[in-house]
LONU-810287 format. One line per 4 residues: number of its first residue (from 1); for each residue x negated, y, z negated of N, C-alpha, C, CB. Coordinates in pm, 1 decimal, always signed. Glycine has a CB too. Example, Ala and Ser with C-alpha at 12.3 -4.5 7.8 and 13.67 -1.06 7.14 Angstrom:
1) -1319.0 -569.0 -780.0 -1230.0 -450.0 -780.0 -1320.0 -330.0 -780.0 -1130.8 -447.3 -904.6 ~ -1285.0 -225.0 -708.0 -1367.0 -106.0 -714.0 -1290.0 +3.0 -787.0 -1408.4 -59.8 -572.5
***
This chain:
1) +3999.4 +2759.6 +2721.0 +4082.2 +2683.7 +2603.8 +4191.8 +2672.3 +2766.5 +4149.7 +2800.2 +2406.4 ~ +4164.2 +2746.7 +2860.4 +4314.7 +2726.0 +2907.8 +4337.2 +2598.7 +3016.8 +4366.0 +2872.5 +2984.6 ~ +4156.6 +2546.6 +3045.5 +4181.5 +2417.8 +3131.7 +4207.8 +2281.7 +3064.2 +4062.3 +2395.2 +3217.2 ~ +4140.2 +2318.6 +2941.3 +4244.5 +2237.4 +2805.8 +4351.4 +2198.5 +2832.7 +4289.3 +2313.2 +2687.3
5) +4433.5 +2290.2 +2787.9 +4582.9 +2295.9 +2791.6 +4606.8 +2257.7 +2955.8 +4648.5 +2462.1 +2738.9 ~ +4592.1 +2272.9 +3054.3 +4611.7 +2255.6 +3143.3 +4615.1 +2162.9 +3159.5 +4574.4 +2295.9 +3195.4 ~ +4458.1 +2073.8 +3136.8 +4430.9 +1921.8 +3153.3 +4586.0 +1784.3 +3020.1 +4200.4 +1915.9 +3075.6 ~ +4591.4 +1907.1 +2929.5 +4675.3 +1818.1 +2812.5 +4808.0 +1834.1 +2899.8 +4685.6 +1892.1 +2622.3
9) +4847.4 +1983.7 +2983.5 +4987.4 +1934.3 +3027.4 +5011.3 +1847.7 +3162.7 +5070.7 +2057.3 +3042.8 ~ +4847.8 +1817.9 +3215.6 +4907.4 +1737.7 +3349.9 +4872.2 +1593.3 +3281.5 +4815.3 +1774.1 +3529.8 ~ +4843.3 +1553.7 +3147.6 +4883.5 +1405.6 +3060.5 +4665.8 +1377.0 +3076.1 +5052.1 +1230.1 +3197.1 ~ +4639.4 +1447.7 +3088.8 +4470.3 +1406.7 +3084.3 +4415.5 +1448.0 +2984.9 +4378.9 +1457.6 +3189.3
13) +4302.2 +1348.7 +2975.4 +4226.4 +1275.7 +2819.6 +4117.9 +1460.8 +2825.1 +4076.3 +1033.3 +2855.9 ~ +4134.0 +1528.4 +2733.1 +4014.5 +1650.1 +2740.0 +3864.4 +1571.7 +2748.9 +4018.3 +1761.4 +2578.0 ~ +3778.5 +1628.8 +2772.1 +3629.0 +1544.4 +2774.8 +3524.3 +1523.0 +2662.0 +3544.7 +1608.0 +2870.2 ~ +3635.5 +1600.1 +2612.4 +3596.9 +1659.1 +2454.8 +3643.5 +1592.6 +2373.2 +3639.0 +1789.8 +2410.4
17) +3706.3 +1452.3 +2372.2 +3732.5 +1377.1 +2334.4 +3631.5 +1256.9 +2356.2 +3837.9 +1380.6 +2363.7 ~ +3723.9 +1185.1 +2228.5 +3615.5 +1080.9 +2185.2 +3662.2 +976.5 +2283.6 +3614.6 +1027.8 +2013.0 ~ +3602.1 +908.3 +2349.1 +3610.1 +742.3 +2461.9 +3658.6 +659.9 +2343.6 +3419.8 +655.3 +2546.8 ~ +3744.2 +558.7 +2399.9 +3823.8 +442.1 +2305.1 +3689.0 +325.1 +2383.4 +4059.6 +401.0 +2354.9
21) +3664.9 +276.2 +2227.2 +3524.1 +200.8 +2248.5 +3566.0 +89.1 +2440.2 +3491.8 +55.9 +2046.9 ~ +3703.7 +81.5 +2443.7 +3675.3 -15.4 +2567.0 +3606.3 +74.1 +2681.8 +3825.6 -88.3 +2628.7 ~ +3627.4 +182.4 +2674.6 +3572.4 +198.5 +2743.9 +3420.1 +188.7 +2821.0 +3612.5 +249.6 +2724.2 ~ +3381.8 +296.7 +2665.0 +3256.9 +270.9 +2647.4 +3189.9 +143.7 +2642.1 +3234.4 +321.9 +2557.6
25) +3237.5 +2.5 +2608.6 +3201.7 -158.7 +2673.8 +3247.6 -173.4 +2864.0 +3329.7 -299.5 +2561.8 ~ +3348.0 -132.5 +2872.5 +3305.1 -109.6 +3089.5 +3239.2 -15.5 +3108.7 +3432.7 -68.8 +3217.1 ~ +3186.5 +76.1 +3039.9 +3051.6 +111.9 +3119.8 +2869.2 +69.9 +3136.3 +3050.6 +226.9 +3085.2 ~ +2856.9 -34.3 +3023.7 +2716.2 -94.2 +2978.7 +2727.7 -183.0 +2935.6 +2638.2 -41.8 +2899.7
29) +2720.4 -239.7 +2951.6 +2686.9 -399.6 +2815.5 +2575.3 -328.6 +2671.1 +2537.4 -589.1 +2934.2 ~ +2489.8 -252.7 +2790.4 +2359.6 -218.2 +2714.9 +2374.1 -195.1 +2515.0 +2307.9 -53.1 +2800.4 ~ +2447.1 -230.0 +2508.2 +2471.0 -210.4 +2329.5 +2480.7 -319.4 +2224.9 +2604.8 -144.7 +2300.8 ~ +2526.1 -414.3 +2421.3 +2547.6 -609.9 +2307.6 +2376.3 -623.8 +2383.0 +2747.7 -817.6 +2399.3
33) +2317.0 -551.2 +2423.3 +2227.9 -616.5 +2470.0 +2133.2 -625.9 +2375.3 +2189.9 -573.5 +2579.0 ~ +2081.6 -462.5 +2293.0 +2040.6 -380.4 +2240.9 +1994.0 -307.5 +2237.0 +2022.4 -386.3 +2208.5 ~ +1967.1 -228.5 +2393.2 +1898.3 -179.1 +2468.4 +1929.1 -65.1 +2463.7 +1893.9 -224.3 +2568.1 ~ +2042.5 +24.9 +2416.7 +2129.4 +177.2 +2353.5 +2137.0 +135.7 +2232.7 +2297.2 +227.9 +2410.8
37) +2134.7 +212.9 +2135.8 +2211.0 +198.3 +2001.8 +2380.7 +231.0 +2027.9 +2139.3 +316.5 +1882.6 ~ +2445.1 +135.7 +1953.3 +2566.6 +94.2 +1971.6 +2624.8 +186.0 +1844.2 +2583.1 -75.4 +1971.8 ~ +2664.6 +309.2 +1871.9 +2783.5 +389.3 +1820.1 +2808.9 +486.7 +1920.2 +2761.1 +459.0 +1681.0 ~ +2921.7 +552.4 +1884.4 +3043.2 +607.7 +1927.5 +3009.2 +687.6 +2031.1 +3117.4 +677.8 +1828.5
41) +3014.8 +732.6 +2109.2 +2963.8 +866.5 +2224.5 +3077.4 +942.4 +2243.6 +2909.5 +819.4 +2390.8 ~ +3092.2 +1085.6 +2399.4 +3175.9 +1130.3 +2359.0 +3197.1 +1087.3 +2489.2 +3188.1 +1247.5 +2292.1 ~ +3301.4 +1144.6 +2512.0 +3347.5 +1095.1 +2640.5 +3276.0 +1186.7 +2780.1 +3521.2 +1108.3 +2633.9 ~ +3240.6 +1286.7 +2764.3 +3148.7 +1356.8 +2846.0 +2966.4 +1342.2 +2859.9 +3182.4 +1484.0 +2802.6
45) +2895.3 +1226.4 +2802.9 +2801.1 +1157.0 +2770.1 +2820.5 +1035.7 +2819.5 +2780.3 +1159.7 +2650.4 ~ +2983.4 +925.2 +2843.1 +2983.9 +844.8 +2951.4 +3015.8 +868.6 +3095.0 +3049.2 +766.5 +2920.3 ~ +3096.0 +1005.3 +3076.0 +3107.9 +1011.4 +3233.0 +3033.8 +1055.5 +3334.1 +3191.5 +1065.7 +3261.9 ~ +2856.7 +1072.2 +3230.1 +2812.4 +1197.3 +3311.3 +2741.9 +1098.8 +3428.8 +2693.1 +1324.7 +3217.0
49) +2661.9 +943.7 +3457.2 +2673.5 +954.3 +3548.6 +2744.8 +964.0 +3684.5 +2638.4 +926.2 +3530.7 ~ +2873.1 +917.2 +3635.0 +2982.4 +892.1 +3782.6 +2969.5 +1024.3 +3792.8 +3166.6 +824.1 +3778.6 ~ +3001.5 +1141.6 +3690.6 +3033.2 +1339.2 +3729.4 +2867.3 +1391.5 +3807.5 +3062.7 +1475.1 +3508.6 ~ +2770.9 +1304.7 +3765.5 +2638.5 +1342.4 +3881.2 +2671.7 +1318.7 +3982.1 +2507.2 +1276.2 +3881.4
53) +2727.4 +1136.2 +4021.2 +2706.2 +1084.7 +4142.4 +2835.3 +1164.4 +4234.1 +2708.3 +909.7 +4132.8 ~ +2940.8 +1212.1 +4158.6 +3018.6 +1242.1 +4247.8 +2957.0 +1374.7 +4331.7 +3150.3 +1257.6 +4182.2 ~ +2912.7 +1489.8 +4175.0 +2845.0 +1613.9 +4286.8 +2736.4 +1633.8 +4361.9 +2823.9 +1714.9 +4239.0 ~ +2685.1 +1524.7 +4393.2 +2534.5 +1470.6 +4527.5 +2670.5 +1430.8 +4563.4 +2355.7 +1323.4 +4506.4
57) +2809.0 +1333.0 +4632.6 +2843.7 +1300.9 +4713.8 +2929.3 +1443.0 +4783.3 +2897.3 +1179.5 +4677.5 ~ +2950.7 +1525.2 +4674.4 +3014.4 +1658.3 +4764.3 +2947.4 +1772.7 +4741.7 +3164.2 +1698.7 +4733.2 ~ +2808.5 +1724.8 +4802.9 +2726.2 +1822.1 +4803.0 +2626.8 +1835.0 +4953.4 +2647.9 +1798.4 +4671.5 ~ +2591.6 +1721.1 +4885.9 +2556.0 +1639.2 +5024.8 +2616.5 +1619.9 +5140.4 +2542.6 +1530.0 +5008.3
61) +2753.9 +1560.2 +5146.9 +2848.2 +1481.9 +5213.8 +2783.9 +1391.0 +5289.1 +2935.4 +1552.9 +5290.2 ~ +2705.7 +1332.0 +5199.9 +2648.5 +1188.2 +5235.1 +2576.7 +1083.8 +5171.8 +2580.3 +1198.7 +5314.7 ~ +2626.0 +933.5 +5189.3 +2623.1 +820.9 +5118.5 +2540.5 +824.4 +5005.6 +2590.5 +722.9 +5193.6 ~ +2513.8 +836.0 +4870.7 +2446.0 +810.0 +4804.6 +2347.2 +690.5 +4770.3 +2501.7 +835.3 +4753.4
65) +2199.5 +765.2 +4807.7 +2089.4 +635.4 +4819.1 +2043.8 +603.2 +4688.2 +1950.2 +666.2 +4910.2 ~ +2005.9 +493.6 +4702.7 +1985.1 +398.4 +4610.4 +1896.1 +449.4 +4494.6 +1929.8 +282.8 +4676.2 ~ +1788.4 +577.3 +4518.3 +1688.1 +547.3 +4453.6 +1765.3 +741.9 +4338.8 +1495.9 +521.1 +4579.1 ~ +1852.8 +767.9 +4452.1 +1952.2 +883.0 +4356.7 +2007.2 +849.4 +4233.3 +2080.2 +925.6 +4425.5
69) +2051.1 +736.1 +4291.5 +2165.4 +671.8 +4142.7 +2092.6 +551.3 +4027.1 +2330.8 +560.4 +4228.3 ~ +1973.4 +534.4 +4113.5 +1848.3 +535.2 +3987.1 +1791.6 +570.4 +3890.5 +1782.4 +545.3 +3992.9 ~ +1806.1 +713.9 +3918.6 +1729.1 +825.5 +3887.1 +1821.2 +888.7 +3772.2 +1698.9 +923.3 +4019.6 ~ +1938.8 +889.4 +3833.4 +2088.6 +914.9 +3754.3 +2060.7 +875.0 +3677.3 +2218.6 +870.8 +3781.6
73) +2053.8 +729.5 +3615.2 +2037.6 +645.6 +3500.6 +1989.4 +659.0 +3401.2 +1997.0 +568.0 +3514.0 ~ +1842.5 +633.3 +3535.3 +1713.8 +519.3 +3444.1 +1628.5 +741.2 +3391.7 +1534.1 +328.6 +3643.7 ~ +1651.0 +864.7 +3418.4 +1626.6 +946.9 +3448.0 +1670.4 +1054.2 +3357.1 +1651.0 +940.9 +3550.2 ~ +1784.4 +1022.6 +3340.3 +1918.1 +1169.4 +3244.2 +2024.7 +1084.7 +3136.5 +2076.0 +1274.3 +3404.9
77) +2059.0 +921.9 +3203.3 +2163.3 +925.6 +3117.7 +2165.5 +794.4 +2979.2 +2289.7 +915.6 +3223.7 ~ +1996.7 +700.0 +3036.7 +1947.1 +603.8 +2936.7 +1895.7 +705.9 +2811.8 +1817.2 +500.0 +3005.9 ~ +1801.9 +777.3 +2911.5 +1752.8 +847.3 +2765.1 +1829.2 +887.3 +2665.9 +1689.9 +959.0 +2778.2 ~ +1915.8 +1000.1 +2752.2 +2046.1 +1052.8 +2659.2 +2147.0 +971.6 +2603.5 +2126.7 +1139.1 +2729.0
81) +2168.8 +895.3 +2619.6 +2209.1 +735.4 +2555.0 +2140.3 +663.2 +2418.6 +2169.2 +625.7 +2672.9 ~ +1966.6 +697.2 +2451.2 +1847.8 +638.7 +2336.7 +1850.8 +762.2 +2264.1 +1671.5 +591.2 +2395.3 ~ +1866.6 +898.9 +2226.7 +1816.5 +964.6 +2202.2 +1894.4 +968.7 +2029.9 +1811.4 +1061.2 +2312.4 ~ +1783.1 +995.5 +1896.6 +1846.5 +992.6 +1768.9 +1962.6 +1083.3 +1760.2 +1752.0 +1025.1 +1665.6
***
């Protein structure tokens, strides 16, 4: 709870708050193409691939290989978006 209060004090959104439609649309066009269901997503789900990419960069201190990015999207994020 302290973290959420600090985020609000600094003017940042809590990750648990819903994401505006524009941010979701900006992340993927899969909902328009029918690849993923068009429904609201929590901010944590939308930011997950970026968070995992940042983690990979910080832990290895090297450029992230294409196969790691593909794995983040194909093996983690897309299955999460398409779950019922």
